[in-house]
N, CA, C and O atoms as a GROMACS GRO file, in nm:
protein
  320
    1MET      N    1  -5.728  -2.533   6.084
    1MET     CA    2  -5.787  -2.560   6.214
    1MET      C    3  -5.681  -2.546   6.322
    1MET      O    4  -5.575  -2.608   6.314
    2VAL      N    5  -5.708  -2.468   6.420
    2VAL     CA    6  -5.615  -2.445   6.531
    2VAL      C    7  -5.650  -2.540   6.643
    2VAL      O    8  -5.765  -2.548   6.686
    3THR      N    9  -5.550  -2.614   6.690
    3THR     CA   10  -5.573  -2.702   6.804
    3THR      C   11  -5.522  -2.634   6.930
    3THR      O   12  -5.415  -2.573   6.930
    4ARG      N   13  -5.598  -2.644   7.033
    4ARG     CA   14  -5.560  -2.586   7.161
    4ARG      C   15  -5.545  -2.699   7.262
    4ARG      O   16  -5.622  -2.795   7.262
    5GLN      N   17  -5.445  -2.686   7.345
    5GLN     CA   18  -5.424  -2.786   7.448
    5GLN      C   19  -5.391  -2.715   7.578
    5GLN      O   20  -5.338  -2.604   7.578
    6GLU      N   21  -5.423  -2.780   7.686
    6GLU     CA   22  -5.393  -2.723   7.816
    6GLU      C   23  -5.300  -2.816   7.891
    6GLU      O   24  -5.289  -2.934   7.859
    7MET      N   25  -5.232  -2.761   7.990
    7MET     CA   26  -5.147  -2.840   8.076
    7MET      C   27  -5.161  -2.788   8.218
    7MET      O   28  -5.141  -2.669   8.243
    8VAL      N   29  -5.195  -2.876   8.309
    8VAL     CA   30  -5.206  -2.840   8.450
    8VAL      C   31  -5.074  -2.877   8.515
    8VAL      O   32  -5.033  -2.993   8.510
    9ILE      N   33  -5.008  -2.779   8.575
    9ILE     CA   34  -4.877  -2.802   8.637
    9ILE      C   35  -4.895  -2.810   8.787
    9ILE      O   36  -4.959  -2.724   8.848
   10GLY      N   37  -4.838  -2.914   8.846
   10GLY     CA   38  -4.842  -2.929   8.991
   10GLY      C   39  -4.909  -3.059   9.031
   10GLY      O   40  -4.953  -3.137   8.947
   11LEU      N   41  -4.916  -3.080   9.160
   11LEU     CA   42  -4.976  -3.201   9.214
   11LEU      C   43  -5.126  -3.178   9.231
   11LEU      O   44  -5.168  -3.109   9.324
   12VAL      N   45  -5.203  -3.236   9.144
   12VAL     CA   46  -5.348  -3.225   9.154
   12VAL      C   47  -5.407  -3.365   9.142
   12VAL      O   48  -5.349  -3.454   9.080
   13VAL      N   49  -5.522  -3.382   9.200
   13VAL     CA   50  -5.590  -3.510   9.190
   13VAL      C   51  -5.642  -3.526   9.048
   13VAL      O   52  -5.683  -3.427   8.986
   14LYS      N   53  -5.640  -3.649   8.995
   14LYS     CA   54  -5.687  -3.671   8.859
   14LYS      C   55  -5.828  -3.616   8.842
   14LYS      O   56  -5.916  -3.639   8.925
   15ASP      N   57  -5.849  -3.545   8.733
   15ASP     CA   58  -5.978  -3.487   8.696
   15ASP      C   59  -6.033  -3.391   8.800
   15ASP      O   60  -6.153  -3.367   8.804
   16ALA      N   61  -5.948  -3.335   8.885
   16ALA     CA   62  -5.994  -3.237   8.982
   16ALA      C   63  -6.021  -3.103   8.914
   16ALA      O   64  -6.112  -3.030   8.953
   17GLN      N   65  -5.942  -3.073   8.812
   17GLN     CA   66  -5.961  -2.950   8.736
   17GLN      C   67  -6.051  -2.978   8.616
   17GLN      O   68  -6.032  -3.079   8.549
   18PRO      N   69  -6.147  -2.891   8.587
   18PRO     CA   70  -6.228  -2.910   8.467
   18PRO      C   71  -6.143  -2.886   8.343
   18PRO      O   72  -6.052  -2.802   8.345
   19HIS      N   73  -6.172  -2.958   8.236
   19HIS     CA   74  -6.100  -2.940   8.111
   19HIS      C   75  -6.142  -2.810   8.046
   19HIS      O   76  -6.254  -2.762   8.067
   20LEU      N   77  -6.054  -2.754   7.969
   20LEU     CA   78  -6.080  -2.630   7.897
   20LEU      C   79  -6.179  -2.657   7.784
   20LEU      O   80  -6.156  -2.747   7.703
   21ILE      N   81  -6.289  -2.582   7.779
   21ILE     CA   82  -6.391  -2.600   7.676
   21ILE      C   83  -6.403  -2.471   7.598
   21ILE      O   84  -6.436  -2.366   7.653
   22LEU      N   85  -6.375  -2.479   7.467
   22LEU     CA   86  -6.387  -2.365   7.378
   22LEU      C   87  -6.469  -2.406   7.257
   22LEU      O   88  -6.442  -2.508   7.194
   23ASN      N   89  -6.569  -2.328   7.224
   23ASN     CA   90  -6.656  -2.357   7.110
   23ASN      C   91  -6.714  -2.498   7.116
   23ASN      O   92  -6.717  -2.570   7.016
   24ASP      N   93  -6.759  -2.536   7.233
   24ASP     CA   94  -6.822  -2.667   7.257
   24ASP      C   95  -6.730  -2.785   7.228
   24ASP      O   96  -6.778  -2.895   7.202
   25THR      N   97  -6.599  -2.764   7.233
   25THR     CA   98  -6.505  -2.875   7.217
   25THR      C   99  -6.416  -2.879   7.341
   25THR      O  100  -6.371  -2.775   7.389
   26VAL      N  101  -6.391  -2.999   7.390
   26VAL     CA  102  -6.306  -3.018   7.507
   26VAL      C  103  -6.163  -3.036   7.459
   26VAL      O  104  -6.136  -3.122   7.375
   27ASP      N  105  -6.071  -2.956   7.510
   27ASP     CA  106  -5.930  -2.967   7.472
   27ASP      C  107  -5.861  -3.071   7.558
   27ASP      O  108  -5.899  -3.096   7.672
   28ASP      N  109  -5.758  -3.132   7.499
   28ASP     CA  110  -5.681  -3.234   7.569
   28ASP      C  111  -5.591  -3.170   7.674
   28ASP      O  112  -5.544  -3.058   7.658
   29CYS      N  113  -5.568  -3.244   7.780
   29CYS     CA  114  -5.473  -3.202   7.883
   29CYS      C  115  -5.342  -3.275   7.856
   29CYS      O  116  -5.337  -3.398   7.861
   30GLU      N  117  -5.237  -3.200   7.827
   30GLU     CA  118  -5.109  -3.258   7.788
   30GLU      C  119  -5.022  -3.290   7.909
   30GLU      O  120  -5.012  -3.208   8.001
   31PRO      N  121  -4.958  -3.408   7.912
   31PRO     CA  122  -4.866  -3.439   8.022
   31PRO      C  123  -4.731  -3.368   8.009
   31PRO      O  124  -4.666  -3.339   8.109
   32THR      N  125  -4.688  -3.339   7.883
   32THR     CA  126  -4.563  -3.266   7.859
   32THR      C  127  -4.582  -3.174   7.739
   32THR      O  128  -4.671  -3.195   7.657
   33PHE      N  129  -4.497  -3.073   7.731
   33PHE     CA  130  -4.493  -2.989   7.613
   33PHE      C  131  -4.351  -2.935   7.598
   33PHE      O  132  -4.271  -2.940   7.691
   34LYS      N  133  -4.322  -2.884   7.479
   34LYS     CA  134  -4.189  -2.831   7.451
   34LYS      C  135  -4.199  -2.679   7.442
   34LYS      O  136  -4.278  -2.626   7.364
   35LEU      N  137  -4.119  -2.611   7.522
   35LEU     CA  138  -4.119  -2.466   7.526
   35LEU      C  139  -3.976  -2.417   7.509
   35LEU      O  140  -3.889  -2.449   7.591
   36ILE      N  141  -3.950  -2.342   7.406
   36ILE     CA  142  -3.817  -2.291   7.367
   36ILE      C  143  -3.708  -2.399   7.378
   36ILE      O  144  -3.600  -2.374   7.431
   37GLY      N  145  -3.740  -2.517   7.329
   37GLY     CA  146  -3.643  -2.625   7.324
   37GLY      C  147  -3.631  -2.709   7.449
   37GLY      O  148  -3.550  -2.801   7.454
   38VAL      N  149  -3.709  -2.679   7.551
   38VAL     CA  150  -3.703  -2.754   7.677
   38VAL      C  151  -3.835  -2.827   7.696
   38VAL      O  152  -3.942  -2.767   7.687
   39HIS      N  153  -3.827  -2.957   7.723
   39HIS     CA  154  -3.946  -3.037   7.749
   39HIS      C  155  -3.988  -3.015   7.895
   39HIS      O  156  -3.910  -3.039   7.987
   40VAL      N  157  -4.110  -2.970   7.914
   40VAL     CA  158  -4.162  -2.942   8.048
   40VAL      C  159  -4.271  -3.044   8.078
   40VAL      O  160  -4.363  -3.062   7.998
   41SER      N  161  -4.262  -3.110   8.192
   41SER     CA  162  -4.363  -3.208   8.228
   41SER      C  163  -4.459  -3.149   8.330
   41SER      O  164  -4.432  -3.046   8.392
   42ARG      N  165  -4.570  -3.215   8.346
   42ARG     CA  166  -4.675  -3.170   8.437
   42ARG      C  167  -4.623  -3.150   8.578
   42ARG      O  168  -4.663  -3.055   8.646
   43TYR      N  169  -4.534  -3.238   8.623
   43TYR     CA  170  -4.483  -3.231   8.760
   43TYR      C  171  -4.347  -3.163   8.768
   43TYR      O  172  -4.278  -3.172   8.869
   44LEU      N  173  -4.308  -3.094   8.660
   44LEU     CA  174  -4.182  -3.021   8.650
   44LEU      C  175  -4.060  -3.109   8.677
   44LEU      O  176  -3.963  -3.065   8.739
   45LYS      N  177  -4.067  -3.233   8.631
   45LYS     CA  178  -3.953  -3.324   8.639
   45LYS      C  179  -3.871  -3.311   8.511
   45LYS      O  180  -3.926  -3.275   8.406
   46ARG      N  181  -3.743  -3.340   8.518
   46ARG     CA  182  -3.658  -3.324   8.400
   46ARG      C  183  -3.640  -3.452   8.320
   46ARG      O  184  -3.567  -3.451   8.221
   47LYS      N  185  -3.704  -3.561   8.359
   47LYS     CA  186  -3.688  -3.689   8.290
   47LYS      C  187  -3.723  -3.681   8.142
   47LYS      O  188  -3.648  -3.732   8.059
   48GLU      N  189  -3.834  -3.620   8.107
   48GLU     CA  190  -3.875  -3.609   7.966
   48GLU      C  191  -3.770  -3.535   7.884
   48GLU      O  192  -3.738  -3.576   7.773
   49HIS      N  193  -3.717  -3.426   7.939
   49HIS     CA  194  -3.617  -3.348   7.867
   49HIS      C  195  -3.487  -3.426   7.851
   49HIS      O  196  -3.427  -3.427   7.744
   50VAL      N  197  -3.445  -3.492   7.957
   50VAL     CA  198  -3.321  -3.571   7.951
   50VAL      C  199  -3.336  -3.685   7.852
   50VAL      O  200  -3.245  -3.712   7.774
   51ASP      N  201  -3.450  -3.754   7.854
   51ASP     CA  202  -3.474  -3.863   7.760
   51ASP      C  203  -3.471  -3.815   7.615
   51ASP      O  204  -3.410  -3.878   7.530
   52ALA      N  205  -3.537  -3.703   7.588
   52ALA     CA  206  -3.541  -3.650   7.452
   52ALA      C  207  -3.402  -3.605   7.407
   52ALA      O  208  -3.364  -3.628   7.292
   53THR      N  209  -3.328  -3.542   7.495
   53THR     CA  210  -3.195  -3.492   7.461
   53THR      C  211  -3.098  -3.606   7.436
   53THR      O  212  -3.022  -3.602   7.339
   54THR      N  213  -3.099  -3.708   7.522
   54THR     CA  214  -3.007  -3.820   7.503
   54THR      C  215  -3.044  -3.902   7.379
   54THR      O  216  -2.956  -3.955   7.311
   55SER      N  217  -3.173  -3.912   7.350
   55SER     CA  218  -3.216  -3.982   7.229
   55SER      C  219  -3.167  -3.909   7.104
   55SER      O  220  -3.119  -3.972   7.009
   56LYS      N  221  -3.178  -3.778   7.104
   56LYS     CA  222  -3.133  -3.698   6.990
   56LYS      C  223  -2.982  -3.709   6.975
   56LYS      O  224  -2.931  -3.722   6.863
   57ALA      N  225  -2.909  -3.703   7.087
   57ALA     CA  226  -2.763  -3.714   7.082
   57ALA      C  227  -2.719  -3.852   7.033
   57ALA      O  228  -2.625  -3.863   6.954
   58ALA      N  229  -2.787  -3.957   7.078
   58ALA     CA  230  -2.753  -4.093   7.035
   58ALA      C  231  -2.777  -4.110   6.886
   58ALA      O  232  -2.699  -4.175   6.816
   59SER      N  233  -2.885  -4.051   6.837
   59SER     CA  234  -2.916  -4.059   6.694
   59SER      C  235  -2.808  -3.990   6.611
   59SER      O  236  -2.765  -4.044   6.509
   60ARG      N  237  -2.765  -3.873   6.654
   60ARG     CA  238  -2.661  -3.801   6.581
   60ARG      C  239  -2.526  -3.870   6.591
   60ARG      O  240  -2.450  -3.871   6.494
   61LEU      N  241  -2.496  -3.928   6.706
   61LEU     CA  242  -2.371  -4.001   6.721
   61LEU      C  243  -2.368  -4.123   6.631
   61LEU      O  244  -2.265  -4.155   6.572
   62HIS      N  245  -2.480  -4.192   6.620
   62HIS     CA  246  -2.490  -4.308   6.530
   62HIS      C  247  -2.463  -4.266   6.386
   62HIS      O  248  -2.392  -4.334   6.312
   63PHE      N  249  -2.521  -4.152   6.345
   63PHE     CA  250  -2.500  -4.100   6.211
   63PHE      C  251  -2.353  -4.071   6.186
   63PHE      O  252  -2.300  -4.104   6.080
   64LEU      N  253  -2.286  -4.009   6.283
   64LEU     CA  254  -2.143  -3.980   6.268
   64LEU      C  255  -2.059  -4.107   6.260
   64LEU      O  256  -1.963  -4.114   6.184
   65LYS      N  257  -2.097  -4.207   6.339
   65LYS     CA  258  -2.024  -4.336   6.333
   65LYS      C  259  -2.039  -4.401   6.197
   65LYS      O  260  -1.945  -4.461   6.145
   66GLN      N  261  -2.159  -4.391   6.139
   66GLN     CA  262  -2.182  -4.447   6.005
   66GLN      C  263  -2.094  -4.377   5.902
   66GLN      O  264  -2.033  -4.442   5.817
   67LEU      N  265  -2.088  -4.244   5.910
   67LEU     CA  266  -2.004  -4.168   5.816
   67LEU      C  267  -1.857  -4.204   5.833
   67LEU      O  268  -1.785  -4.221   5.734
   68LYS      N  269  -1.812  -4.216   5.958
   68LYS     CA  270  -1.671  -4.249   5.982
   68LYS      C  271  -1.639  -4.389   5.929
   68LYS      O  272  -1.533  -4.411   5.870
   69ARG      N  273  -1.731  -4.482   5.949
   69ARG     CA  274  -1.712  -4.619   5.901
   69ARG      C  275  -1.705  -4.623   5.748
   69ARG      O  276  -1.636  -4.708   5.691
   70ASP      N  277  -1.776  -4.532   5.683
   70ASP     CA  278  -1.776  -4.527   5.536
   70ASP      C  279  -1.657  -4.451   5.480
   70ASP      O  280  -1.646  -4.434   5.358
   71GLY      N  281  -1.567  -4.403   5.567
   71GLY     CA  282  -1.443  -4.343   5.521
   71GLY      C  283  -1.447  -4.193   5.501
   71GLY      O  284  -1.360  -4.138   5.433
   72VAL      N  285  -1.545  -4.124   5.557
   72VAL     CA  286  -1.550  -3.979   5.545
   72VAL      C  287  -1.435  -3.921   5.629
   72VAL      O  288  -1.417  -3.961   5.744
   73PRO      N  289  -1.360  -3.828   5.574
   73PRO     CA  290  -1.248  -3.770   5.649
   73PRO      C  291  -1.296  -3.699   5.776
   73PRO      O  292  -1.407  -3.645   5.781
   74SER      N  293  -1.211  -3.700   5.878
   74SER     CA  294  -1.246  -3.638   6.007
   74SER      C  295  -1.276  -3.490   5.992
   74SER      O  296  -1.361  -3.436   6.063
   75SER      N  297  -1.208  -3.423   5.901
   75SER     CA  298  -1.231  -3.280   5.883
   75SER      C  299  -1.374  -3.255   5.831
   75SER      O  300  -1.435  -3.153   5.864
   76ASP      N  301  -1.427  -3.347   5.751
   76ASP     CA  302  -1.564  -3.333   5.702
   76ASP      C  303  -1.667  -3.368   5.809
   76ASP      O  304  -1.779  -3.315   5.808
   77LEU      N  305  -1.631  -3.456   5.903
   77LEU     CA  306  -1.723  -3.493   6.010
   77LEU      C  307  -1.755  -3.375   6.102
   77LEU      O  308  -1.861  -3.371   6.164
   78LEU      N  309  -1.663  -3.278   6.109
   78LEU     CA  310  -1.684  -3.161   6.194
   78LEU      C  311  -1.804  -3.078   6.146
   78LEU      O  312  -1.865  -3.007   6.225
   79HIS      N  313  -1.836  -3.088   6.018
   79HIS     CA  314  -1.949  -3.011   5.964
   79HIS      C  315  -2.084  -3.072   6.000
   79HIS      O  316  -2.188  -3.007   5.986
   80PHE      N  317  -2.083  -3.196   6.044
   80PHE     CA  318  -2.208  -3.263   6.082
   80PHE      C  319  -2.224  -3.261   6.231
   80PHE      O  320  -2.323  -3.312   6.283
   0.00000   0.00000   0.00000
């Protein structure tokens, strides 16, 4: 089953645009989506992308700190 979603970009009044209807099903309107690794929001703000990127970096940094605490040599940490 293929899911289709739409995203309206720009300043529009809520529900001013009709939802996309295909095969008698109404598709969801997405507030953000990821396109070639960049999170794009409806209002073209970068907050979603910055939040996702910093969260991913914090997660990886925590993993490296755990490995260092467990005594993994610094030369091996470079591979992670």
